[in-house]
N, C-alpha and C positions, 0 to 999 in steps of 0.2 A: 695355498695358492691365493694370492691377492689379485684383485682386478687392477689393471693399469689405469683405467678410466671408468668411473661410475656415473650412471645417468639417473635421471628422475623420470619415473613412469607415473602416469595417472590413469587409473581404470575407473570410469564413471559411467553414468547413464542409468536408465530405468530398467534395464534388462538384467536377467540372472547371469552370473558368471564373473563378477568383478573379483570377489574373494577367491573363487576357483581359479581364475587366471593367475592371481598372485601366488596361490599355493602351487600351481604348476611350475612357475618360475622358481619358487623356493625349492621344490623337489629337484629340479634340474641343477640349481646352484649347489645344494647340499650334496648331490650325487657327484659333483665335480670337486668336492672338498672345500667349498666356500662355507663360511659360517653364516647362518641365517637367523634373524630374530624377527618374529611377527608380534607386534603389539596390537591386540584387538580392542579398539575403542568400543564402548557400548555393548560389549559381549562378555558378560560375567559367567556364562555357562561353561563348565569344564568337561561335561560328559558329551563331547563331540568327537567325531571320527578323526579330524585332522590333528587334534591335540594328542589323542591316544596313539595314532600312528607315528607322529613325530617323536614322542617321548620313547616309544618302544623300539623304533627302527633307526632313527637318525640323531645321534648325539650332538651333531653340529647344527641342528634346527630346533630352535626353542620358540614356543608359542606362549605368550603371556596375555591371558584374558584380563580385562579390567572392566569395572562397572558391575552392574547387577543383572540378574536374569530378568527376562521379560521386556516388554515394549516400553519405550520412553515417550512421555507426553510431549508432543511438539509445542503445546501451549506453555507448559510449565514443567521443565525437567526438575526432578527431585534433587534434594541435597545429596543423596547417594549417587545420582547421575553425575553431579558436578564433582564430587570427590573422586569418582572413577575416572573421569576425564582428566582431572588434575594429576592423578597417579600415573596415567598413561603419558601425559605430557612430560612429567618429571623423568620418567624412565626413558622416553625417547630423547630428551635433551641430554641426559647422561650418556647414552649410547653414542649419539652424534659427537658430543664433546670428547669422549674417550676414544672414538673410532674402534669400538670393541666388537664390531661385526662387519662382515663384508656386504651383506644384504640386509637392509632394514625395511620391513613392511609395516606400514601404519594402516591397519585394516579399519575401514569405516570412518577414517578421520575426516573425510569430506562431509559426512553426515553430522559429525560432532561440531564442525565449523558452522554448518547450516543451522544447527540448533542453538548456537551461541555458547556451547560448552567449551569450545576451543577457539581462542582468538585467531582470526585469519592472519594477523600480523605475526603471531608466534610461529605459525606454520610456514609462512614465507621466510621468516628469519632462519628457521631450521633448514629449509631447502637451500638457502643461500650459504649456510655455514657448514653443510655436510662435508666430510672429507672427500677429496677428489677421487679416492679409490672406492668409495662406498656407493652402492646401488641403493636408491631410495624409491620405494613403491608406495603410492597413496591410493587407497580405494574408497569407494562410496559414491552414491549418486549426488548430483548437483554440485560438482566441483565448480568453484567460482572462476570467472574469467581471469582473475589475477593468479590463482593457483595454476590454471592451464598455461598461462603465459610463462610461468617459471619452469615448466616441465620440458623435458626433451622428447618424450613420447606420450601421446594421449590416445587412449582407446575409449570409445563410447559404446557401451553395450545398449542395444535397443530391444525392447520387448516386442515380439511379434505375436506370440501366443504362449500362454502359461497355464498349467493346470491348477495353480493356486487360485485363479479366478473362478474355478469350479468348486472351490472349498477344500481342495486337497491340502492337508497340513504338512509341515516339514517332516521328512522321514529320516530315521536313523540310517546312516550309511549313504544317503544320497544328498540331502540338504544339510544334514548335521552329523 
């Protein structure tokens, strides 16, 4: 089943739930027979629940983590961070050019743009050149005004209260 019209979503803001919202959309799409690819910018970890679930249960939902594990320095991203972003950009460009998936999710791409790892112009060009039938989802805090202007749907997640502020670390099965 292919979409007649694909739209561009942006999930941004400082609250929890951007990737989770994209995963919910992915689950719904895969359940309806659409092919889904999620490219995770800045997330090299593979021992996370969504990757395990997608690979075990949904052959039409592929998650591709890129980059390295751990936090990225906002002052000076490493060579490895730059290589991971370049890998993700190359993969996303190929998928958009080939039209090889119905739903393409670029997880944390807005953060990668903000860190200077992904040129904003590249992302805007990708948004403008996506196939008409492809749904494109961009996640990550601090989406730029230009990215927002090119989107069809923008949701801003706002943090009201979060237990991370009390020192609770990411837990398997809930945050990872």
